[in-house]
C-alpha positions in Angstrom: 9.8 5.3 24.5 8.1 2.0 24.3 9.5 -1.0 22.6 7.9 -4.4 22.2 8.6 -7.1 19.7 7.2 -10.4 18.4 7.3 -12.8 15.6 4.1 -14.9 15.7 0.8 -13.2 15.2 -0.2 -13.7 18.8 3.0 -12.0 19.9 2.6 -8.9 17.8 2.7 -5.6 19.8 -0.7 -4.4 21.1 -1.3 -1.6 18.7 -3.8 -0.1 21.1 -0.8 1.3 22.9 -0.7 3.8 20.1 -3.9 5.4 21.5 -3.5 9.2 21.1 -1.0 8.9 18.3 -1.9 10.6 15.1 0.8 9.5 12.6 2.9 6.4 12.4 5.8 5.5 10.2 5.6 1.9 9.2 9.0 0.5 8.2 8.8 -2.7 6.3 10.4 -4.3 3.2 8.6 -3.6 -0.1 8.8 -7.2 -1.1 7.4 -10.1 0.8 4.4 -8.5 2.4 5.7 -8.5 5.9 4.1 -5.1 6.7 0.6 -6.1 5.3 -0.7 -7.6 8.5 0.4 -4.7 10.6 -1.1 -2.3 8.1 -4.5 -4.0 8.3 -4.2 -4.3 12.1 -3.7 -0.5 12.3 -6.8 0.0 10.1 -9.0 -2.2 12.2 -8.2 -1.0 15.7 -11.8 -0.2 15.9 -14.6 -2.3 14.4 -15.3 -1.8 10.6 -18.8 -0.6 11.6 -17.1 2.3 13.4 -14.3 3.0 11.0 -13.7 5.3 8.0 -10.9 4.1 5.9 -8.8 6.2 3.5 -6.1 4.5 1.4 -3.5 6.2 -0.8 -1.9 3.6 -3.1 0.8 3.7 -5.7 1.0 -0.1 -6.3 -2.3 -1.9 -5.7 -5.3 -1.2 -7.8 -8.4 -0.1 -5.9 -9.9 -3.6 -6.6 -6.9 -5.3 -5.1 -6.9 -3.0 -2.1 -10.5 -3.7 -1.3 -10.0 -7.4 -1.8 -7.2 -7.3 0.8 -9.3 -5.3 3.1 -12.3 -7.7 2.8 -10.0 -10.7 3.3 -8.9 -9.2 6.6 -12.1 -7.5 7.9 -14.8 -9.5 6.0 -17.1 -6.4 5.8 -16.8 -2.9 4.3 -16.1 0.0 6.6 -18.6 2.7 7.4 -17.0 4.8 4.6 -14.1 4.0 2.4 -12.0 6.1 0.1 -9.1 5.3 -2.2 -6.7 7.6 -3.9 -5.2 5.6 -6.8 -2.0 7.1 -8.1 -0.4 6.4 -11.4 -3.2 4.2 -12.7 -6.0 4.7 -15.2 -9.5 5.6 -14.0 -11.2 2.8 -12.2 -14.2 2.2 -10.0 -15.5 -0.3 -7.5 -19.0 -1.9 -7.4 -19.2 -1.5 -3.6 -20.9 1.8 -2.9 -19.1 2.0 0.5 -15.9 3.0 -1.4 -15.2 6.2 -3.2 -12.3 6.1 -5.7 -10.2 9.1 -6.9 -7.5 8.7 -9.5 -4.4 10.8 -10.0 -2.7 9.5 -13.1 0.5 11.5 -12.8 2.5 10.4 -9.7 4.5 13.6 -9.7 1.3 15.7 -9.2 1.6 16.1 -5.5 -0.9 19.0 -5.6 -3.5 16.8 -7.2 -2.8 13.9 -4.8 -3.2 16.4 -1.9 -6.5 17.7 -3.2 -8.1 14.3 -3.7 -6.8 13.1 -0.3 -8.0 16.2 1.5 -11.5 16.1 -0.1 -12.0 12.5 0.9 -10.7 13.1 4.4 -12.8 16.2 4.9 -15.9 14.4 3.7 -15.3 11.6 6.2 -14.6 14.0 9.0 -17.9 15.9 8.3 -20.0 12.7 8.0 -18.5 10.7 10.8 -20.2 10.3 14.1 -18.3 11.1 17.3 -17.7 7.5 18.0 -16.3 6.7 14.6 -12.6 6.4 13.8 -10.8 7.7 10.7 -7.9 5.5 9.7 -5.5 6.4 6.9 -3.0 4.2 5.0 -0.4 5.9 2.8 1.3 3.3 0.7 3.9 4.6 0.4 6.7 7.0 0.9 9.2 4.9 -1.0 7.1 5.3 -4.1 6.5 9.0 -3.4 10.3 9.5 -3.3 10.6 8.1 -6.8 8.7 11.1 -8.1 9.7 13.9 -5.7 12.9 14.9 -4.0 13.2 14.6 -0.2 12.5 18.3 0.5 9.3 18.4 -1.7 8.2 15.0 -0.3 8.8 16.2 3.3 6.7 19.4 2.8 3.9 17.3 1.2 3.9 14.7 4.1 4.0 17.5 6.7 0.7 18.8 5.3 -0.8 15.3 5.0 0.1 14.3 8.6 -1.2 17.7 9.8 -4.6 17.0 8.2 -4.8 13.6 9.7 -4.2 15.0 13.1 -6.7 17.8 12.5 -9.5 15.3 11.9 -8.5 13.2 14.9 -7.5 10.3 12.7 -4.6 7.8 12.9 -2.5 7.5 9.8 0.3 5.1 8.9 2.8 5.7 6.2 4.7 2.8 4.5 8.4 3.1 3.8 11.0 0.5 2.9 14.0 1.3 5.1 16.4 -0.7 2.8 15.6 1.7 -0.1 16.8 4.9 1.6 19.9 6.2 3.2 20.1 6.8 7.0 19.9 10.6 6.6 16.6 10.3 4.6 15.2 8.0 7.3 16.2 10.3 10.1 14.6 13.3 8.3 11.3 11.6 7.7 11.1 10.1 11.2 10.8 13.6 12.5 7.3 13.9 11.0 5.8 11.0 13.0 4.6 10.3 16.5 5.7 6.7 16.5 7.6 4.2 14.4 6.7 0.6 13.8 9.4 -1.6 12.2 8.8 -5.0 10.7 11.9 -7.0 10.0 12.4 -9.5 7.1 11.5 -12.4 9.5 8.2 -10.7 10.5 9.3 -9.5 13.9 7.7 -6.2 15.0 9.1 -3.3 17.1 7.1 -0.3 18.2 8.8 2.9 19.2 7.2 6.1 20.6 
């Protein structure tokens, strides 16, 4: 197990220590945005020109998600994909991004299909030196529409697909919104856990 912590940006854990890790549980409060910087750091461990980005979002619109990405990375990735859940059909002018919409948040089959199609397309098109990075935001929202057993089975499939394509995925969860048993059950799906406290301090556990 490895643990490192920091509060200032320059003291953040070196996320490159997660090399070889396929799936990460990102524990951070839903409010306040403490996990946003770590999320974007995880998505930019390789340069955008060498990175395929797949985002699954229940909260931000695709436009908001791309704006946040550009504010951090300045340029579009090689390929981008967004699965927008619980929102009306929407599109983005930037041709680098493909947008899929699942209007019913309870439709885990539909979410899985759209996610898998985007992920498979990236894996087929990506060169050997390109990275596939996945952001699933987030499990707390998922658990509003599916019980723990159903959500666990769904996430087991998703994390398996991320691993199969050689990507690195991180999955947002607000630890304050769930009981200890739920957290313990979900942690078993992941290779590492990153926890961001209310004050912004970060801990990495493998």
